[in-house]
C-alpha positions as CSV (number, residue, x, y, z in Angstrom):
1,X,-253.4,-60.1,135.3
2,X,-255.6,-61.5,137.5
3,X,-259.2,-60.9,138.3
4,X,-259.8,-59.3,142.0
5,X,-262.8,-57.2,143.5
6,X,-262.5,-53.7,144.0
7,X,-265.0,-50.5,145.4
8,X,-267.1,-53.4,145.2
9,X,-267.3,-54.3,141.9
10,X,-265.2,-56.5,139.4
11,X,-261.9,-55.3,138.3
12,X,-258.4,-56.3,136.9
13,X,-255.0,-56.0,138.8
14,X,-251.1,-57.3,138.3
15,X,-250.7,-60.5,140.1
16,X,-249.8,-59.4,144.2
17,X,-250.0,-56.0,142.9
18,X,-252.9,-53.1,142.6
19,X,-256.2,-52.8,140.5
20,X,-255.7,-50.5,137.5
21,X,-259.3,-51.2,135.9
22,X,-263.0,-52.2,136.8
23,X,-266.4,-52.1,135.6
24,X,-269.1,-50.0,137.2
25,X,-272.2,-50.6,136.3
26,X,-272.0,-50.1,132.4
27,X,-268.8,-48.1,132.3
28,X,-265.2,-49.2,132.3
29,X,-262.9,-47.4,135.2
30,X,-259.4,-46.9,134.3
31,X,-256.4,-45.9,136.7
32,X,-254.6,-43.2,134.6
33,X,-251.6,-40.6,135.1
34,X,-250.8,-37.8,132.4
35,X,-251.4,-37.6,128.8
36,X,-253.4,-41.0,128.9
37,X,-255.3,-39.3,131.9
38,X,-256.3,-36.2,129.9
39,X,-256.9,-38.5,126.5
40,X,-260.0,-40.2,129.1
41,X,-261.3,-37.3,130.7
42,X,-262.2,-35.7,127.1
43,X,-263.8,-38.5,125.8
44,X,-267.6,-37.5,125.6
45,X,-269.6,-38.6,129.2
46,X,-266.1,-39.4,130.7
47,X,-265.7,-37.7,133.8
48,X,-263.3,-38.4,137.2
49,X,-264.8,-41.7,139.1
50,X,-266.8,-41.0,141.7
51,X,-268.1,-43.7,144.3
52,X,-269.1,-41.6,147.2
53,X,-270.6,-38.3,146.1
54,X,-268.4,-35.0,146.7
55,X,-265.3,-37.4,146.5
56,X,-263.7,-38.4,143.3
57,X,-260.4,-40.3,143.2
58,X,-258.6,-37.8,140.7
59,X,-256.4,-41.0,139.3
60,X,-259.6,-42.6,138.5
61,X,-261.8,-41.9,134.9
62,X,-265.0,-43.5,134.4
63,X,-265.4,-44.1,131.0
64,X,-269.1,-44.9,129.6
65,X,-269.6,-47.9,127.0
66,X,-270.3,-46.0,123.5
67,X,-266.0,-45.8,124.1
68,X,-265.7,-49.2,124.5
69,X,-263.6,-49.6,121.1
70,X,-260.5,-47.6,123.4
71,X,-260.9,-50.0,126.2
72,X,-258.6,-52.3,125.7
73,X,-256.2,-49.4,125.0
74,X,-256.8,-47.5,127.9
75,X,-256.8,-50.2,129.8
76,X,-252.6,-51.0,129.0
77,X,-252.0,-47.6,129.8
78,X,-253.5,-47.9,133.0
79,X,-251.4,-51.0,133.4
80,X,-248.5,-49.6,132.5
81,X,-248.9,-46.1,134.5
82,X,-248.2,-48.9,137.6
83,X,-244.8,-49.3,136.7
84,X,-242.6,-52.2,137.7
């Protein structure tokens, strides 16, 4: 994993690969799929990441800091969803 800049914010991506999480203000965003995506969206205050009004990024979920204890698990799930 390497630090990266994505959408003008700090993020993490696989070396030579795609980004899977980032910091947006005080919230974290995660690129998730399937059950992991659904599990993140039901967290209180979580929602689809929408860096531009009216254009949500369907795979990305924005999770507020009150769920910080779940960030590591969400990041692992996000990285795993990228495949090999």
